[in-house]
C-alpha positions as CSV (number, residue, x, y, z in Angstrom):
1,M,132.3,128.9,145.6
2,L,128.9,130.5,146.5
3,A,129.1,133.8,148.1
4,L,126.8,137.1,148.5
5,R,128.4,139.9,146.2
6,P,128.4,143.4,146.5
7,V,125.6,145.2,144.6
8,G,127.9,147.4,142.7
9,Q,129.9,144.2,141.2
10,I,126.4,142.7,140.4
11,V,125.2,145.8,138.9
12,A,128.5,146.1,136.7
13,E,128.5,142.6,135.1
14,L,124.5,143.0,134.3
15,S,125.2,146.4,132.9
16,T,127.4,144.7,130.2
17,R,125.0,142.5,128.8
18,R,123.1,143.3,125.5
19,R,119.6,144.4,126.1
20,E,116.8,146.1,123.9
21,P,116.4,149.9,124.4
22,T,113.1,150.8,126.0
23,A,111.5,154.1,126.8
24,I,108.2,155.0,128.9
25,S,106.6,158.4,128.8
26,V,107.6,161.4,131.0
27,T,104.2,161.0,132.5
28,A,104.9,157.5,133.4
29,R,108.2,158.4,134.7
30,E,106.8,160.8,137.1
31,A,104.3,158.6,138.1
32,L,106.8,155.8,139.0
33,A,109.4,157.9,140.6
34,A,106.6,159.1,143.1
35,S,105.8,156.0,144.0
36,L,109.4,154.1,143.9
37,P,112.7,154.6,145.7
38,A,115.2,157.4,144.7
39,G,117.8,155.7,142.2
40,F,115.1,152.6,141.5
41,L,114.5,154.1,137.9
42,S,118.0,154.8,136.7
43,L,119.5,151.4,138.2
44,V,116.8,149.6,136.2
45,D,117.4,151.9,133.2
46,E,120.7,150.5,133.0
47,I,120.1,146.8,133.9
48,G,116.4,146.0,133.8
49,G,115.0,143.9,130.7
50,Q,117.1,140.7,131.6
51,E,117.1,137.4,133.3
52,I,119.3,137.4,136.2
53,A,118.4,133.4,137.4
54,G,115.7,131.2,136.4
55,D,112.9,132.9,138.9
56,F,114.5,136.2,138.6
57,M,113.6,138.0,135.2
58,L,114.1,142.1,136.2
59,L,111.7,143.5,134.1
60,N,112.6,147.3,132.1
61,L,110.2,150.4,132.9
62,A,107.9,149.5,130.0
63,Q,107.7,145.7,131.1
64,L,107.1,146.9,134.9
65,L,104.3,149.1,133.8
66,R,102.7,146.6,131.6
67,E,103.0,143.6,134.0
68,T,101.6,146.1,137.0
69,A,98.8,146.8,134.7
70,D,97.9,143.4,133.2
71,R,97.7,141.6,136.6
72,D,94.2,141.2,138.1
73,H,94.9,141.0,142.1
74,P,92.3,143.1,143.9
75,L,93.6,142.6,147.2
76,I,96.6,143.8,146.6
77,A,97.2,147.6,145.4
78,L,99.0,146.8,142.4
79,G,99.9,150.1,140.9
80,T,99.5,152.4,143.3
81,Q,101.3,151.0,146.2
82,W,103.0,147.8,145.0
83,W,104.9,147.5,141.3
84,V,105.7,144.5,139.8
85,F,109.4,144.9,138.9
86,G,110.1,141.5,138.4
87,T,108.8,138.0,137.3
88,S,109.7,133.9,137.4
89,G,109.5,131.8,134.7
90,T,106.5,130.3,136.1
91,G,104.2,133.5,136.4
92,D,105.2,134.3,139.7
93,A,105.9,138.0,140.6
94,W,108.3,140.1,142.3
95,L,106.8,143.1,144.0
96,L,108.2,146.7,145.1
97,G,106.4,149.0,147.8
98,P,106.2,150.8,150.8
99,T,106.3,149.2,153.9
100,E,106.7,150.0,157.6
101,H,110.6,149.0,157.2
102,G,110.9,151.2,154.1
103,N,110.6,150.0,150.4
104,Q,110.7,146.3,150.6
105,V,110.1,143.5,148.1
106,A,107.3,141.2,148.2
107,F,106.6,137.7,146.3
108,L,103.3,137.0,144.8
109,D,102.6,133.4,143.8
110,H,100.4,133.2,140.7
111,D,98.9,129.9,141.6
112,Q,96.8,131.8,144.4
113,G,94.9,133.2,141.8
114,T,93.4,136.9,142.0
115,D,92.9,136.4,145.8
116,A,96.5,136.3,146.3
117,L,98.1,138.2,149.4
118,S,101.7,139.6,148.5
119,I,104.6,137.8,150.9
120,E,106.7,140.0,152.0
121,M,110.3,139.2,151.8
122,C,112.2,141.5,154.2
123,L,114.3,142.6,151.4
124,D,115.1,145.7,149.6
125,F,115.7,146.0,146.1
126,N,119.5,145.7,146.4
127,Q,119.4,142.5,148.5
128,W,117.0,141.2,146.1
129,L,119.5,141.8,143.8
130,Q,122.3,140.0,145.8
131,L,119.5,137.0,146.2
132,A,119.0,137.2,142.3
133,D,122.9,136.8,141.8
134,L,123.1,134.2,144.3
135,M,121.0,132.3,142.9
136,A,122.5,132.6,139.4
137,Q,125.7,131.3,141.1
138,V,123.5,128.3,142.4
139,E,122.5,127.3,138.7
140,H,126.0,127.8,137.3
141,V,127.5,125.3,140.3
142,E,124.7,122.8,139.4
143,Q,125.2,123.2,135.6
144,C,129.0,122.4,136.0
145,A,129.1,120.1,138.8
146,S,126.3,118.0,137.7
147,G,124.7,117.7,141.0
148,L,123.0,119.7,143.6
149,A,124.7,122.8,145.1
150,N,125.5,122.5,148.9
151,V,122.1,123.4,150.2
152,E,123.4,124.5,153.7
153,K,125.7,126.8,152.0
154,I,122.9,128.4,150.0
155,T,120.7,128.5,153.4
156,R,123.7,130.3,155.4
157,E,124.3,132.8,152.5
158,M,120.5,133.9,152.3
159,N,120.2,134.1,156.1
160,R,123.4,136.3,156.3
161,L,121.5,138.7,153.7
162,S,118.4,138.6,155.7
163,E,117.3,136.7,158.8
164,G,115.3,133.9,158.0
165,L,115.2,134.3,154.2
166,S,115.7,130.5,153.6
167,Q,112.4,130.1,155.4
168,R,110.5,132.8,153.4
169,Y,111.8,131.9,149.8
170,P,109.3,130.9,148.0
171,Y,111.2,127.9,145.9
172,S,112.6,124.6,146.9
173,L,116.2,124.8,147.4
174,D,116.9,121.1,147.2
175,A,115.2,120.2,144.0
């Protein structure tokens, strides 16, 4: 059954997975701490560096710094306002940065090239984790049932998470 799960349950499950240890300099950690939400760094220390679902790779802090620095998108303030904290399997990026609604997640479509603008998803990081977990559930259901999961159910759960999310979601739900 597809359902939004509490963030604590998702984090507990993800923290049991084996991951490679990572470290960044004190200076880099301080710079990130000044730019990103409180608690984000320790949470990424605990669960970063792993794929949650196909289009939801949560980077560890070293990967976050590298991905942010390596992308050329002059219209987006990467590394000062927006930070790449996640990627898809196709080169797209999930960004975290401040908006008028607090720290929010945005999506960056790599197919748009260097002139790409981020698309605000109206999610905070915890809601992004819930979305990633929901998509992992969808992938599991599709593997076990050898057919598409119920698109209406996915849409309903996404919109429970954030009103209109199913329209903002950058990937097709029925493919």
